[in-house]
All heavy atoms as a GROMACS GRO file, in nm:
protein
  627
    1GLY      N    1   8.354  10.747  11.138
    1GLY     CA    2   8.443  10.670  11.050
    1GLY      C    3   8.543  10.593  11.132
    1GLY      O    4   8.548  10.600  11.255
    2LYS      N    5   8.625  10.521  11.059
    2LYS     CA    6   8.725  10.436  11.123
    2LYS      C    7   8.851  10.439  11.037
    2LYS      O    8   8.844  10.436  10.915
    2LYS     CB    9   8.670  10.294  11.131
    2LYS     CG   10   8.762  10.190  11.189
    2LYS     CD   11   8.694  10.054  11.189
    2LYS     CE   12   8.792   9.944  11.223
    2LYS     NZ   13   8.731   9.813  11.214
    3THR      N   14   8.964  10.445  11.104
    3THR     CA   15   9.091  10.438  11.032
    3THR      C   16   9.182  10.337  11.099
    3THR      O   17   9.185  10.327  11.222
    3THR     CB   18   9.160  10.577  11.025
    3THR    OG1   19   9.278  10.567  10.948
    3THR    CG2   20   9.193  10.633  11.160
    4THR      N   21   9.248  10.259  11.017
    4THR     CA   22   9.346  10.164  11.066
    4THR      C   23   9.471  10.182  10.983
    4THR      O   24   9.465  10.216  10.866
    4THR     CB   25   9.297  10.019  11.057
    4THR    OG1   26   9.257   9.993  10.922
    4THR    CG2   27   9.181   9.993  11.149
    5GLY      N   28   9.583  10.157  11.045
    5GLY     CA   29   9.707  10.174  10.971
    5GLY      C   30   9.821  10.104  11.037
    5GLY      O   31   9.811  10.055  11.150
    6ILE      N   32   9.931  10.102  10.967
    6ILE     CA   33  10.052  10.038  11.016
    6ILE      C   34  10.171  10.119  10.964
    6ILE      O   35  10.168  10.173  10.854
    6ILE     CB   36  10.061   9.891  10.973
    6ILE    CG1   37  10.181   9.824  11.038
    6ILE    CG2   38  10.067   9.879  10.822
    6ILE    CD1   39  10.184   9.672  11.020
    7TYR      N   40  10.271  10.130  11.048
    7TYR     CA   41  10.397  10.189  11.008
    7TYR      C   42  10.500  10.076  11.004
    7TYR      O   43  10.512  10.001  11.100
    7TYR     CB   44  10.445  10.294  11.109
    7TYR     CG   45  10.367  10.424  11.104
    7TYR    CD1   46  10.251  10.439  11.175
    7TYR    CD2   47  10.415  10.530  11.028
    7TYR    CE1   48  10.181  10.560  11.172
    7TYR    CE2   49  10.344  10.651  11.023
    7TYR     CZ   50  10.229  10.664  11.096
    7TYR     OH   51  10.161  10.783  11.092
    8VAL      N   52  10.572  10.066  10.896
    8VAL     CA   53  10.680   9.970  10.884
    8VAL      C   54  10.809  10.050  10.886
    8VAL      O   55  10.833  10.134  10.800
    8VAL     CB   56  10.669   9.887  10.751
    8VAL    CG1   57  10.786   9.790  10.740
    8VAL    CG2   58  10.536   9.816  10.746
    9ILE      N   59  10.892  10.025  10.987
    9ILE     CA   60  11.019  10.098  11.001
    9ILE      C   61  11.133  10.000  10.981
    9ILE      O   62  11.144   9.900  11.053
    9ILE     CB   63  11.027  10.163  11.142
    9ILE    CG1   64  10.908  10.255  11.162
    9ILE    CG2   65  11.159  10.237  11.158
    9ILE    CD1   66  10.894  10.309  11.303
   10GLU      N   67  11.214  10.028  10.880
   10GLU     CA   68  11.327   9.941  10.846
   10GLU      C   69  11.456  10.014  10.876
   10GLU      O   70  11.479  10.125  10.825
   10GLU     CB   71  11.324   9.907  10.697
   10GLU     CG   72  11.198   9.837  10.653
   10GLU     CD   73  11.191   9.826  10.501
   10GLU    OE1   74  11.264   9.741  10.447
   10GLU    OE2   75  11.116   9.903  10.442
   11ALA      N   76  11.542   9.955  10.958
   11ALA     CA   77  11.674  10.012  10.986
   11ALA      C   78  11.763   9.993  10.865
   11ALA      O   79  11.772   9.884  10.809
   11ALA     CB   80  11.734   9.945  11.107
   12ILE      N   81  11.831  10.099  10.824
   12ILE     CA   82  11.922  10.095  10.711
   12ILE      C   83  12.064  10.115  10.761
   12ILE      O   84  12.156  10.049  10.715
   12ILE     CB   85  11.883  10.200  10.606
   12ILE    CG1   86  11.745  10.166  10.549
   12ILE    CG2   87  11.987  10.209  10.494
   12ILE    CD1   88  11.688  10.268  10.455
   13ALA      N   89  12.081  10.207  10.852
   13ALA     CA   90  12.208  10.236  10.917
   13ALA      C   91  12.174  10.283  11.058
   13ALA      O   92  12.057  10.304  11.088
   13ALA     CB   93  12.285  10.344  10.836
   14PRO      N   94  12.275  10.300  11.147
   14PRO     CA   95  12.242  10.336  11.284
   14PRO      C   96  12.150  10.457  11.300
   14PRO      O   97  12.065  10.457  11.388
   14PRO     CB   98  12.380  10.363  11.346
   14PRO     CG   99  12.471  10.272  11.269
   14PRO     CD  100  12.418  10.275  11.128
   15ASN      N  101  12.162  10.556  11.217
   15ASN     CA  102  12.079  10.676  11.228
   15ASN      C  103  11.992  10.698  11.106
   15ASN      O  104  11.948  10.811  11.079
   15ASN     CB  105  12.165  10.801  11.254
   15ASN     CG  106  12.230  10.796  11.390
   15ASN    OD1  107  12.167  10.765  11.488
   15ASN    ND2  108  12.358  10.829  11.393
   16VAL      N  109  11.971  10.592  11.029
   16VAL     CA  110  11.895  10.603  10.904
   16VAL      C  111  11.791  10.491  10.901
   16VAL      O  112  11.822  10.376  10.927
   16VAL     CB  113  11.987  10.592  10.781
   16VAL    CG1  114  11.906  10.607  10.652
   16VAL    CG2  115  12.098  10.695  10.786
   17CYS      N  116  11.667  10.525  10.868
   17CYS     CA  117  11.563  10.422  10.852
   17CYS      C  118  11.471  10.462  10.738
   17CYS      O  119  11.470  10.574  10.691
   17CYS     CB  120  11.483  10.404  10.981
   17CYS     SG  121  11.380  10.546  11.024
   18ARG      N  122  11.395  10.363  10.694
   18ARG     CA  123  11.292  10.385  10.593
   18ARG      C  124  11.160  10.359  10.662
   18ARG      O  125  11.142  10.258  10.730
   18ARG     CB  126  11.310  10.288  10.476
   18ARG     CG  127  11.196  10.296  10.374
   18ARG     CD  128  11.212  10.195  10.261
   18ARG     NE  129  11.332  10.222  10.186
   18ARG     CZ  130  11.432  10.134  10.169
   18ARG    NH1  131  11.423  10.014  10.222
   18ARG    NH2  132  11.539  10.165  10.098
   19VAL      N  133  11.067  10.452  10.644
   19VAL     CA  134  10.934  10.437  10.706
   19VAL      C  135  10.830  10.426  10.595
   19VAL      O  136  10.826  10.508  10.505
   19VAL     CB  137  10.902  10.559  10.796
   19VAL    CG1  138  10.761  10.545  10.853
   19VAL    CG2  139  11.003  10.574  10.906
   20THR      N  140  10.750  10.321  10.603
   20THR     CA  141  10.639  10.301  10.512
   20THR      C  142  10.511  10.307  10.593
   20THR      O  143  10.497  10.239  10.695
   20THR     CB  144  10.649  10.166  10.440
   20THR    OG1  145  10.775  10.158  10.373
   20THR    CG2  146  10.536  10.146  10.340
   21ARG      N  147  10.417  10.389  10.548
   21ARG     CA  148  10.289  10.403  10.618
   21ARG      C  149  10.180  10.349  10.527
   21ARG      O  150  10.164  10.394  10.414
   21ARG     CB  151  10.262  10.551  10.649
   21ARG     CG  152  10.127  10.578  10.710
   21ARG     CD  153  10.110  10.725  10.729
   21ARG     NE  154   9.976  10.758  10.772
   21ARG     CZ  155   9.932  10.881  10.779
   21ARG    NH1  156  10.008  10.983  10.746
   21ARG    NH2  157   9.808  10.904  10.817
   22ILE      N  158  10.105  10.254  10.577
   22ILE     CA  159   9.992  10.197  10.505
   22ILE      C  160   9.869  10.226  10.588
   22ILE      O  161   9.863  10.191  10.704
   22ILE     CB  162  10.010  10.047  10.483
   22ILE    CG1  163  10.141  10.018  10.409
   22ILE    CG2  164   9.890   9.988  10.409
   22ILE    CD1  165  10.183   9.873  10.410
   23GLN      N  166   9.769  10.290  10.527
   23GLN     CA  167   9.652  10.330  10.602
   23GLN      C  168   9.526  10.308  10.522
   23GLN      O  169   9.523  10.324  10.401
   23GLN     CB  170   9.664  10.480  10.639
   23GLN     CG  171   9.550  10.527  10.726
   23GLN     CD  172   9.576  10.668  10.777
   23GLN    OE1  173   9.680  10.726  10.756
   23GLN    NE2  174   9.477  10.721  10.846
   24HIS      N  175   9.424  10.267  10.595
   24HIS     CA  176   9.292  10.249  10.536
   24HIS      C  177   9.193  10.332  10.616
   24HIS      O  178   9.189  10.325  10.738
   24HIS     CB  179   9.250  10.102  10.538
   24HIS     CG  180   9.112  10.080  10.490
   24HIS    ND1  181   9.081  10.078  10.356
   24HIS    CD2  182   8.996  10.061  10.555
   24HIS    CE1  183   8.949  10.058  10.343
   24HIS    NE2  184   8.897  10.048  10.464
   25VAL      N  185   9.115  10.412  10.546
   25VAL     CA  186   9.014  10.497  10.612
   25VAL      C  187   8.877  10.458  10.560
   25VAL      O  188   8.855  10.452  10.439
   25VAL     CB  189   9.041  10.646  10.583
   25VAL    CG1  190   8.933  10.731  10.648
   25VAL    CG2  191   9.178  10.687  10.631
   26ASP      N  192   8.786  10.429  10.652
   26ASP     CA  193   8.647  10.401  10.617
   26ASP      C  194   8.563  10.509  10.683
   26ASP      O  195   8.546  10.512  10.804
   26ASP     CB  196   8.606  10.264  10.667
   26ASP     CG  197   8.462  10.229  10.632
   26ASP    OD1  198   8.394  10.312  10.567
   26ASP    OD2  199   8.419  10.119  10.668
   27LEU      N  200   8.515  10.604  10.603
   27LEU     CA  201   8.439  10.715  10.658
   27LEU      C  202   8.298  10.671  10.700
   27LEU      O  203   8.229  10.743  10.771
   27LEU     CB  204   8.429  10.827  10.555
   27LEU     CG  205   8.563  10.888  10.515
   27LEU    CD1  206   8.544  10.988  10.403
   27LEU    CD2  207   8.630  10.952  10.634
   28ASN      N  208   8.258  10.555  10.654
   28ASN     CA  209   8.125  10.502  10.690
   28ASN      C  210   8.015  10.598  10.649
   28ASN      O  211   7.915  10.614  10.720
   28ASN     CB  212   8.122  10.470  10.839
   28ASN     CG  213   8.037  10.349  10.868
   28ASN    OD1  214   7.998  10.275  10.777
   28ASN    ND2  215   8.008  10.327  10.995
   29ILE      N  216   8.036  10.664  10.538
   29ILE     CA  217   7.939  10.762  10.488
   29ILE      C  218   7.907  10.725  10.343
   29ILE      O  219   7.997  10.711  10.262
   29ILE     CB  220   7.994  10.906  10.493
   29ILE    CG1  221   8.030  10.943  10.637
   29ILE    CG2  222   7.894  11.003  10.436
   29ILE    CD1  223   8.103  11.076  10.647
   30THR      N  224   7.782  10.710  10.313
   30THR     CA  225   7.744  10.683  10.174
   30THR      C  226   7.697  10.811  10.110
   30THR      O  227   7.640  10.899  10.174
   30THR     CB  228   7.632  10.577  10.166
   30THR    OG1  229   7.522  10.622  10.245
   30THR    CG2  230   7.681  10.444  10.218
   31GLY      N  231   7.725  10.825   9.984
   31GLY     CA  232   7.679  10.941   9.910
   31GLY      C  233   7.760  11.067   9.932
   31GLY      O  234   7.714  11.176   9.899
   32LEU      N  235   7.881  11.055   9.988
   32LEU     CA  236   7.964  11.172  10.011
   32LEU      C  237   8.018  11.219   9.876
   32LEU      O  238   8.071  11.140   9.799
   32LEU     CB  239   8.082  11.136  10.104
   32LEU     CG  240   8.162  11.253  10.160
   32LEU    CD1  241   8.074  11.341  10.250
   32LEU    CD2  242   8.279  11.200  10.240
   33PRO      N  243   8.005  11.346   9.846
   33PRO     CA  244   8.053  11.397   9.718
   33PRO      C  245   8.204  11.375   9.700
   33PRO      O  246   8.281  11.378   9.796
   33PRO     CB  247   8.023  11.547   9.723
   33PRO     CG  248   7.923  11.563   9.831
   33PRO     CD  249   7.945  11.449   9.927
   34THR      N  250   8.244  11.355   9.575
   34THR     CA  251   8.385  11.331   9.544
   34THR      C  252   8.474  11.443   9.594
   34THR      O  253   8.583  11.420   9.644
   34THR     CB  254   8.403  11.313   9.392
   34THR    OG1  255   8.320  11.206   9.350
   34THR    CG2  256   8.545  11.284   9.355
   35LYS      N  257   8.425  11.567   9.582
   35LYS     CA  258   8.504  11.681   9.627
   35LYS      C  259   8.535  11.672   9.777
   35LYS      O  260   8.647  11.701   9.820
   35LYS     CB  261   8.430  11.811   9.597
   35LYS     CG  262   8.511  11.935   9.622
   35LYS     CD  263   8.442  12.061   9.574
   35LYS     CE  264   8.530  12.181   9.596
   35LYS     NZ  265   8.474  12.303   9.542
   36ALA      N  266   8.439  11.630   9.856
   36ALA     CA  267   8.461  11.616  10.000
   36ALA      C  268   8.561  11.505  10.029
   36ALA      O  269   8.646  11.521  10.118
   36ALA     CB  270   8.327  11.586  10.070
   37LEU      N  271   8.554  11.395   9.956
   37LEU     CA  272   8.650  11.287   9.973
   37LEU      C  273   8.791  11.334   9.942
   37LEU      O  274   8.887  11.299  10.010
   37LEU     CB  275   8.613  11.167   9.884
   37LEU     CG  276   8.493  11.086   9.928
   37LEU    CD1  277   8.456  10.983   9.821
   37LEU    CD2  278   8.522  11.016  10.060
   38LYS      N  279   8.805  11.414   9.836
   38LYS     CA  280   8.937  11.465   9.798
   38LYS      C  281   8.994  11.557   9.906
   38LYS      O  282   9.112  11.552   9.936
   38LYS     CB  283   8.931  11.539   9.664
   38LYS     CG  284   8.913  11.447   9.546
   38LYS     CD  285   8.910  11.522   9.415
   38LYS     CE  286   8.894  11.427   9.299
   38LYS     NZ  287   8.894  11.499   9.170
   39ILE      N  288   8.908  11.636   9.968
   39ILE     CA  289   8.952  11.724  10.075
   39ILE      C  290   9.000  11.643  10.196
   39ILE      O  291   9.104  11.671  10.254
   39ILE     CB  292   8.839  11.822  10.116
   39ILE    CG1  293   8.815  11.923  10.004
   39ILE    CG2  294   8.872  11.893  10.248
   39ILE    CD1  295   8.690  12.006  10.023
   40LEU      N  296   8.926  11.539  10.232
   40LEU     CA  297   8.965  11.453  10.343
   40LEU      C  298   9.097  11.379  10.314
   40LEU      O  299   9.184  11.368  10.398
   40LEU     CB  300   8.854  11.353  10.374
   40LEU     CG  301   8.728  11.414  10.433
   40LEU    CD1  302   8.615  11.312  10.435
   40LEU    CD2  303   8.754  11.467  10.573
   41ALA      N  304   9.111  11.329  10.190
   41ALA     CA  305   9.234  11.259  10.151
   41ALA      C  306   9.352  11.355  10.155
   41ALA      O  307   9.462  11.319  10.198
   41ALA     CB  308   9.219  11.199  10.012
   42LYS      N  309   9.331  11.478  10.109
   42LYS     CA  310   9.438  11.578  10.110
   42LYS      C  311   9.485  11.604  10.252
   42LYS      O  312   9.605  11.620  10.276
   42LYS     CB  313   9.386  11.708  10.046
   42LYS     CG  314   9.493  11.808  10.019
   42LYS     CD  315   9.437  11.927   9.944
   42LYS     CE  316   9.543  12.030   9.913
   42LYS     NZ  317   9.492  12.143   9.838
   43GLY      N  318   9.395  11.606  10.348
   43GLY     CA  319   9.432  11.624  10.488
   43GLY      C  320   9.518  11.511  10.538
   43GLY      O  321   9.616  11.533  10.612
   44GLN      N  322   9.486  11.389  10.501
   44GLN     CA  323   9.565  11.273  10.543
   44GLN      C  324   9.708  11.282  10.483
   44GLN      O  325   9.805  11.253  10.550
   44GLN     CB  326   9.498  11.143  10.500
   44GLN     CG  327   9.372  11.110  10.574
   44GLN     CD  328   9.400  11.078  10.720
   44GLN    OE1  329   9.494  11.008  10.752
   44GLN    NE2  330   9.316  11.129  10.808
   45LEU      N  331   9.716  11.320  10.357
   45LEU     CA  332   9.847  11.332  10.293
   45LEU      C  333   9.927  11.446  10.354
   45LEU      O  334  10.049  11.437  10.369
   45LEU     CB  335   9.832  11.353  10.143
   45LEU     CG  336   9.781  11.231  10.065
   45LEU    CD1  337   9.754  11.268   9.920
   45LEU    CD2  338   9.880  11.117  10.074
   46ALA      N  339   9.860  11.553  10.392
   46ALA     CA  340   9.930  11.666  10.457
   46ALA      C  341   9.995  11.621  10.586
   46ALA      O  342  10.107  11.663  10.619
   46ALA     CB  343   9.833  11.781  10.480
   47GLU      N  344   9.926  11.537  10.662
   47GLU     CA  345   9.983  11.486  10.788
   47GLU      C  346  10.108  11.405  10.761
   47GLU      O  347  10.210  11.420  10.827
   47GLU     CB  348   9.880  11.400  10.862
   47GLU     CG  349   9.936  11.340  10.990
   47GLU     CD  350   9.842  11.237  11.053
   47GLU    OE1  351   9.726  11.228  11.013
   47GLU    OE2  352   9.889  11.168  11.144
   48ALA      N  353  10.102  11.318  10.661
   48ALA     CA  354  10.218  11.236  10.626
   48ALA      C  355  10.334  11.323  10.581
   48ALA      O  356  10.449  11.300  10.619
   48ALA     CB  357  10.180  11.135  10.517
   49ASN      N  358  10.306  11.425  10.501
   49ASN     CA  359  10.411  11.516  10.454
   49ASN      C  360  10.472  11.595  10.569
   49ASN      O  361  10.593  11.619  10.570
   49ASN     CB  362  10.356  11.610  10.347
   49ASN     CG  363  10.325  11.538  10.219
   49ASN    OD1  364  10.377  11.432  10.189
   49ASN    ND2  365  10.235  11.596  10.139
   50MET      N  366  10.390  11.635  10.666
   50MET     CA  367  10.441  11.707  10.781
   50MET      C  368  10.540  11.621  10.860
   50MET      O  369  10.646  11.667  10.901
   50MET     CB  370  10.325  11.753  10.872
   50MET     CG  371  10.375  11.837  10.989
   50MET     SD  372  10.305  11.804  11.152
   50MET     CE  373  10.254  11.638  11.155
   51LEU      N  374  10.503  11.495  10.880
   51LEU     CA  375  10.593  11.403  10.952
   51LEU      C  376  10.723  11.382  10.875
   51LEU      O  377  10.832  11.378  10.934
   51LEU     CB  378  10.524  11.268  10.975
   51LEU     CG  379  10.415  11.268  11.081
   51LEU    CD1  380  10.339  11.137  11.080
   51LEU    CD2  381  10.474  11.295  11.219
   52GLN      N  382  10.711  11.370  10.743
   52GLN     CA  383  10.831  11.353  10.661
   52GLN      C  384  10.925  11.473  10.675
   52GLN      O  385  11.045  11.456  10.693
   52GLN     CB  386  10.790  11.335  10.515
   52GLN     CG  387  10.909  11.313  10.422
   52GLN     CD  388  10.866  11.300  10.276
   52GLN    OE1  389  10.762  11.350  10.237
   52GLN    NE2  390  10.948  11.234  10.198
   53GLU      N  391  10.871  11.590  10.669
   53GLU     CA  392  10.953  11.711  10.682
   53GLU      C  393  11.014  11.724  10.822
   53GLU      O  394  11.128  11.765  10.837
   53GLU     CB  395  10.872  11.836  10.647
   53GLU     CG  396  10.845  11.852  10.500
   53GLU     CD  397  10.970  11.857  10.416
   53GLU    OE1  398  11.069  11.927  10.455
   53GLU    OE2  399  10.973  11.790  10.312
   54LYS      N  400  10.938  11.688  10.923
   54LYS     CA  401  10.984  11.698  11.060
   54LYS      C  402  11.109  11.614  11.085
   54LYS      O  403  11.201  11.656  11.155
   54LYS     CB  404  10.873  11.656  11.157
   54LYS     CG  405  10.912  11.664  11.303
   54LYS     CD  406  10.797  11.624  11.393
   54LYS     CE  407  10.839  11.628  11.538
   54LYS     NZ  408  10.729  11.592  11.628
   55PHE      N  409  11.114  11.496  11.024
   55PHE     CA  410  11.224  11.404  11.050
   55PHE      C  411  11.325  11.397  10.935
   55PHE      O  412  11.417  11.317  10.941
   55PHE     CB  413  11.169  11.264  11.079
   55PHE     CG  414  11.092  11.261  11.210
   55PHE    CD1  415  10.955  11.257  11.211
   55PHE    CD2  416  11.159  11.266  11.331
   55PHE    CE1  417  10.882  11.256  11.329
   55PHE    CE2  418  11.088  11.266  11.451
   55PHE     CZ  419  10.951  11.258  11.450
   56ARG      N  420  11.310  11.482  10.835
   56ARG     CA  421  11.404  11.482  10.722
   56ARG      C  422  11.542  11.525  10.770
   56ARG      O  423  11.556  11.614  10.848
   56ARG     CB  424  11.355  11.576  10.612
   56ARG     CG  425  11.444  11.574  10.489
   56ARG     CD  426  11.396  11.671  10.383
   56ARG     NE  427  11.260  11.647  10.342
   56ARG     CZ  428  11.224  11.562  10.247
   56ARG    NH1  429  11.315  11.490  10.186
   56ARG    NH2  430  11.098  11.550  10.215
   57ARG      N  431  11.643  11.457  10.717
   57ARG     CA  432  11.782  11.489  10.749
   57ARG      C  433  11.855  11.531  10.622
   57ARG      O  434  11.807  11.511  10.512
   57ARG     CB  435  11.850  11.367  10.811
   57ARG     CG  436  11.791  11.330  10.946
   57ARG     CD  437  11.860  11.208  11.007
   57ARG     NE  438  12.003  11.230  11.022
   57ARG     CZ  439  12.093  11.137  10.995
   57ARG    NH1  440  12.057  11.020  10.951
   57ARG    NH2  441  12.220  11.161  11.012
   58ASN      N  442  11.973  11.584  10.641
   58ASN     CA  443  12.056  11.625  10.530
   58ASN      C  444  12.088  11.507  10.441
   58ASN      O  445  12.142  11.405  10.487
   58ASN     CB  446  12.187  11.688  10.586
   58ASN     CG  447  12.281  11.731  10.477
   58ASN    OD1  448  12.339  11.648  10.409
   58ASN    ND2  449  12.296  11.860  10.463
   59ALA      N  450  12.055  11.517  10.314
   59ALA     CA  451  12.070  11.404  10.219
   59ALA      C  452  12.216  11.358  10.209
   59ALA      O  453  12.243  11.237  10.203
   59ALA     CB  454  12.016  11.443  10.082
   60LYS      N  455  12.310  11.450  10.205
   60LYS     CA  456  12.451  11.410  10.194
   60LYS      C  457  12.497  11.332  10.316
   60LYS      O  458  12.568  11.233  10.303
   60LYS     CB  459  12.540  11.534  10.177
   60LYS     CG  460  12.534  11.593  10.038
   60LYS     CD  461  12.636  11.705  10.024
   60LYS     CE  462  12.632  11.760   9.881
   60LYS     NZ  463  12.736  11.862   9.862
   61LYS      N  464  12.452  11.374  10.433
   61LYS     CA  465  12.488  11.303  10.557
   61LYS      C  466  12.428  11.165  10.558
   61LYS      O  467  12.494  11.066  10.595
   61LYS     CB  468  12.441  11.385  10.679
   61LYS     CG  469  12.478  11.326  10.810
   61LYS     CD  470  12.625  11.333  10.836
   61LYS     CE  471  12.658  11.283  10.976
   61LYS     NZ  472  12.797  11.246  10.990
   62VAL      N  473  12.304  11.153  10.516
   62VAL     CA  474  12.236  11.023  10.513
   62VAL      C  475  12.307  10.930  10.413
   62VAL      O  476  12.336  10.816  10.442
   62VAL     CB  477  12.087  11.038  10.477
   62VAL    CG1  478  12.023  10.903  10.449
   62VAL    CG2  479  12.013  11.109  10.590
   63ASP      N  480  12.338  10.983  10.295
   63ASP     CA  481  12.409  10.903  10.194
   63ASP      C  482  12.542  10.853  10.248
   63ASP      O  483  12.579  10.737  10.229
   63ASP     CB  484  12.433  10.985  10.065
   63ASP     CG  485  12.307  11.004   9.985
   63ASP    OD1  486  12.205  10.937  10.012
   63ASP    OD2  487  12.311  11.088   9.891
   64GLU      N  488  12.615  10.941  10.316
   64GLU     CA  489  12.743  10.902  10.375
   64GLU      C  490  12.726  10.790  10.476
   64GLU      O  491  12.802  10.692  10.474
   64GLU     CB  492  12.806  11.026  10.442
   64GLU     CG  493  12.939  11.001  10.505
   64GLU     CD  494  12.988  11.127  10.574
   64GLU    OE1  495  13.000  11.231  10.505
   64GLU    OE2  496  13.016  11.120  10.695
   65GLU      N  497  12.628  10.800  10.562
   65GLU     CA  498  12.603  10.697  10.665
   65GLU      C  499  12.565  10.564  10.599
   65GLU      O  500  12.609  10.457  10.643
   65GLU     CB  501  12.497  10.742  10.763
   65GLU     CG  502  12.542  10.856  10.850
   65GLU     CD  503  12.432  10.911  10.940
   65GLU    OE1  504  12.326  10.846  10.952
   65GLU    OE2  505  12.453  11.017  10.999
   66VAL      N  506  12.482  10.569  10.497
   66VAL     CA  507  12.439  10.447  10.429
   66VAL      C  508  12.558  10.383  10.359
   66VAL      O  509  12.577  10.260  10.364
   66VAL     CB  510  12.324  10.475  10.329
   66VAL    CG1  511  12.295  10.354  10.243
   66VAL    CG2  512  12.198  10.516  10.407
   67GLN      N  513  12.640  10.463  10.294
   67GLN     CA  514  12.758  10.410  10.227
   67GLN      C  515  12.855  10.345  10.326
   67GLN      O  516  12.910  10.238  10.299
   67GLN     CB  517  12.830  10.521  10.148
   67GLN     CG  518  12.755  10.563  10.024
   67GLN     CD  519  12.818  10.683   9.955
   67GLN    OE1  520  12.920  10.735   9.998
   67GLN    NE2  521  12.753  10.728   9.848
   68GLN      N  522  12.873  10.410  10.442
   68GLN     CA  523  12.960  10.352  10.544
   68GLN      C  524  12.906  10.217  10.592
   68GLN      O  525  12.982  10.121  10.612
   68GLN     CB  526  12.973  10.448  10.664
   68GLN     CG  527  13.056  10.568  10.634
   68GLN     CD  528  13.056  10.669  10.749
   68GLN    OE1  529  12.983  10.655  10.847
   68GLN    NE2  530  13.138  10.773  10.736
   69MET      N  531  12.776  10.207  10.610
   69MET     CA  532  12.715  10.082  10.654
   69MET      C  533  12.734   9.974  10.545
   69MET      O  534  12.763   9.859  10.575
   69MET     CB  535  12.567  10.102  10.685
   69MET     CG  536  12.497   9.974  10.733
   69MET     SD  537  12.572   9.897  10.878
   69MET     CE  538  12.543  10.021  11.001
   70LEU      N  539  12.716  10.012  10.420
   70LEU     CA  540  12.734   9.920  10.311
   70LEU      C  541  12.876   9.866  10.306
   70LEU      O  542  12.900   9.746  10.292
   70LEU     CB  543  12.698   9.989  10.178
   70LEU     CG  544  12.712   9.904  10.051
   70LEU    CD1  545  12.621   9.782  10.056
   70LEU    CD2  546  12.679   9.989   9.929
   71VAL      N  547  12.974   9.954  10.324
   71VAL     CA  548  13.115   9.913  10.325
   71VAL      C  549  13.141   9.815  10.438
   71VAL      O  550  13.206   9.713  10.421
   71VAL     CB  551  13.207  10.035  10.333
   71VAL    CG1  552  13.350   9.996  10.362
   71VAL    CG2  553  13.200  10.117  10.204
   72GLU      N  554  13.088   9.847  10.557
   72GLU     CA  555  13.105   9.758  10.673
   72GLU      C  556  13.045   9.620  10.648
   72GLU      O  557  13.104   9.518  10.681
   72GLU     CB  558  13.044   9.821  10.800
   72GLU     CG  559  13.125   9.934  10.854
   72GLU     CD  560  13.268   9.894  10.890
   72GLU    OE1  561  13.287   9.787  10.953
   72GLU    OE2  562  13.360   9.969  10.852
   73ARG      N  563  12.927   9.617  10.588
   73ARG     CA  564  12.862   9.489  10.560
   73ARG      C  565  12.941   9.409  10.455
   73ARG      O  566  12.952   9.288  10.463
   73ARG     CB  567  12.719   9.510  10.512
   73ARG     CG  568  12.627   9.552  10.624
   73ARG     CD  569  12.487   9.570  10.578
   73ARG     NE  570  12.400   9.606  10.688
   73ARG     CZ  571  12.274   9.638  10.672
   73ARG    NH1  572  12.218   9.639  10.554
   73ARG    NH2  573  12.200   9.670  10.779
   74MET      N  574  12.997   9.479  10.357
   74MET     CA  575  13.076   9.412  10.254
   74MET      C  576  13.202   9.353  10.316
   74MET      O  577  13.242   9.241  10.283
   74MET     CB  578  13.112   9.510  10.142
   74MET     CG  579  12.991   9.549  10.057
   74MET     SD  580  13.024   9.684   9.944
   74MET     CE  581  13.128   9.604   9.824
   75LYS      N  582  13.265   9.428  10.409
   75LYS     CA  583  13.384   9.379  10.478
   75LYS      C  584  13.354   9.253  10.559
   75LYS      O  585  13.435   9.162  10.570
   75LYS     CB  586  13.441   9.486  10.569
   75LYS     CG  587  13.512   9.597  10.498
   75LYS     CD  588  13.563   9.701  10.600
   75LYS     CE  589  13.629   9.816  10.532
   75LYS     NZ  590  13.674   9.918  10.629
   76GLN      N  591  13.234   9.249  10.616
   76GLN     CA  592  13.194   9.136  10.702
   76GLN      C  593  13.140   9.019  10.619
   76GLN      O  594  13.116   8.911  10.672
   76GLN     CB  595  13.086   9.181  10.801
   76GLN     CG  596  13.137   9.284  10.900
   76GLN     CD  597  13.024   9.342  10.984
   76GLN    OE1  598  12.909   9.303  10.972
   76GLN    NE2  599  13.058   9.436  11.069
   77GLY      N  600  13.118   9.042  10.492
   77GLY     CA  601  13.063   8.938  10.406
   77GLY      C  602  12.915   8.912  10.429
   77GLY      O  603  12.865   8.805  10.399
   78VAL      N  604  12.844   9.011  10.481
   78VAL     CA  605  12.702   8.996  10.506
   78VAL      C  606  12.625   9.010  10.374
   78VAL      O  607  12.653   9.100  10.297
   78VAL     CB  608  12.654   9.103  10.607
   78VAL    CG1  609  12.502   9.097  10.625
   78VAL    CG2  610  12.724   9.087  10.740
   79LYS      N  611  12.530   8.920  10.351
   79LYS     CA  612  12.448   8.929  10.232
   79LYS      C  613  12.364   9.053  10.240
   79LYS      O  614  12.306   9.086  10.344
   79LYS     CB  615  12.358   8.808  10.215
   79LYS     CG  616  12.433   8.683  10.178
   79LYS     CD  617  12.336   8.570  10.153
   79LYS     CE  618  12.411   8.446  10.110
   79LYS     NZ  619  12.320   8.337  10.080
   80LEU      N  620  12.350   9.124  10.127
   80LEU     CA  621  12.270   9.247  10.124
   80LEU      C  622  12.131   9.221  10.078
   80LEU      O  623  12.100   9.127  10.014
   80LEU     CB  624  12.338   9.350  10.030
   80LEU     CG  625  12.482   9.385  10.070
   80LEU    CD1  626  12.542   9.477   9.965
   80LEU    CD2  627  12.485   9.452  10.205
   0.00000   0.00000   0.00000
């Protein structure tokens, strides 16, 4: 099979970012049962969830940092 993907990382504040993962998987297999496809898809989602948990930060701290950045941008007159 073949898999291609892209990660889009957007800076929100100095220590805060948003990550978007777009992935396409071509198993190059015809006639694979639906159950097998679901198992493979579940594995891909498990990997994404593991990465999310690994880099998860305290929500209150992240909110505080984003709010501080928003206030700074408003003071500077930067378009949001």
